[in-house]
C-alpha positions in Angstrom: 99.2 81.6 50.7 98.1 78.5 48.8 94.9 78.7 46.9 93.0 75.9 45.2 90.5 76.9 42.4 88.1 74.3 41.0 86.4 74.5 37.7 84.5 72.3 35.2 81.3 71.7 37.1 77.9 72.1 35.5 74.7 70.4 34.5 74.9 67.1 32.6 72.4 64.4 31.7 72.6 60.9 33.3 75.3 58.9 31.5 77.2 61.9 30.6 80.7 63.1 31.5 82.5 66.0 33.1 86.1 66.8 33.9 86.8 68.8 37.0 90.1 70.7 37.4 91.8 72.0 40.5 94.5 74.5 40.0 96.9 75.3 42.8 98.6 78.6 43.2 102.1 77.4 43.9 104.1 74.2 43.9 102.4 72.3 46.6 102.2 69.0 44.8 105.5 67.6 46.0 104.9 65.9 49.2 101.1 66.5 49.2 98.3 64.2 48.6 95.5 65.7 46.5 91.9 64.6 46.8 88.4 65.3 45.7 85.5 65.4 48.1 81.8 66.0 47.5 78.9 67.2 49.6 75.2 66.8 48.7 72.6 68.9 50.3 71.9 67.8 53.9 74.8 65.3 53.8 78.3 65.2 55.1 81.3 65.8 52.9 82.7 62.5 51.6 85.9 61.5 50.0 85.6 60.7 46.3 89.1 60.0 45.2 92.7 60.6 46.3 96.1 60.7 44.5 99.3 60.6 46.6 102.5 62.5 45.9 103.8 59.2 44.4 100.8 58.8 42.1 98.9 56.1 43.9 95.2 56.4 43.6 92.2 55.3 45.6 88.4 55.7 45.1 85.2 55.6 47.0 83.3 52.4 46.1 80.4 54.4 44.6 82.6 55.9 41.9 85.1 53.0 41.1 85.2 52.3 37.5 83.5 55.6 36.6 85.8 58.3 37.9 89.5 58.8 37.4 91.8 61.2 39.3 95.0 62.4 37.8 97.5 65.3 38.2 99.8 67.3 36.1 102.7 68.4 38.3 104.0 70.9 35.7 100.7 72.7 35.7 100.0 72.3 39.5 96.6 70.9 38.5 94.7 67.8 39.6 91.8 66.5 37.6 88.7 64.4 38.2 87.3 62.7 35.0 83.7 61.7 35.7 82.0 59.3 33.3 78.7 57.5 33.4 77.4 60.1 35.7 74.3 59.3 37.8 71.8 61.6 39.5 73.2 60.5 42.9 76.6 62.1 41.8 74.9 65.5 42.2 76.9 67.5 44.8 79.3 70.3 45.3 82.8 68.9 44.6 85.8 70.2 46.6 89.5 69.9 46.0 91.8 69.3 49.0 95.5 69.4 49.3 96.9 67.5 52.3 100.4 68.8 53.1 101.7 70.0 56.4 98.4 71.8 56.4 95.2 71.1 54.7 93.9 73.4 52.0 90.5 73.4 50.4 89.1 74.9 47.3 85.8 76.8 47.1 83.9 74.0 45.4 82.2 73.5 42.1 78.6 72.4 41.6 77.9 69.2 39.6 74.3 68.5 38.8 73.2 65.3 37.0 69.7 65.5 35.8 67.6 65.0 32.7 
């Protein structure tokens, strides 16, 4: 069974940085797209960034130029580097693997506040 475990969330001041990690229990990266979603209280879960099996990336307009998605196939880990954080980035961030099936992590809280 595939498991995704996120880490790296926390409390940060506006303008600060965080790096989220998503470790997969097994070699699921080949042929899978990996993505980060986020969900703020009372709102729907939205796509933040995606990286395909070939390494192509795409971002939500709201995070372009501030967030960077990357992956380390050897470590079965995908990362989300978040810079210039804003209060509106506050949300639970989820990792997703899109393979033959979709797999989700449990989420990690990111709070941007002074």
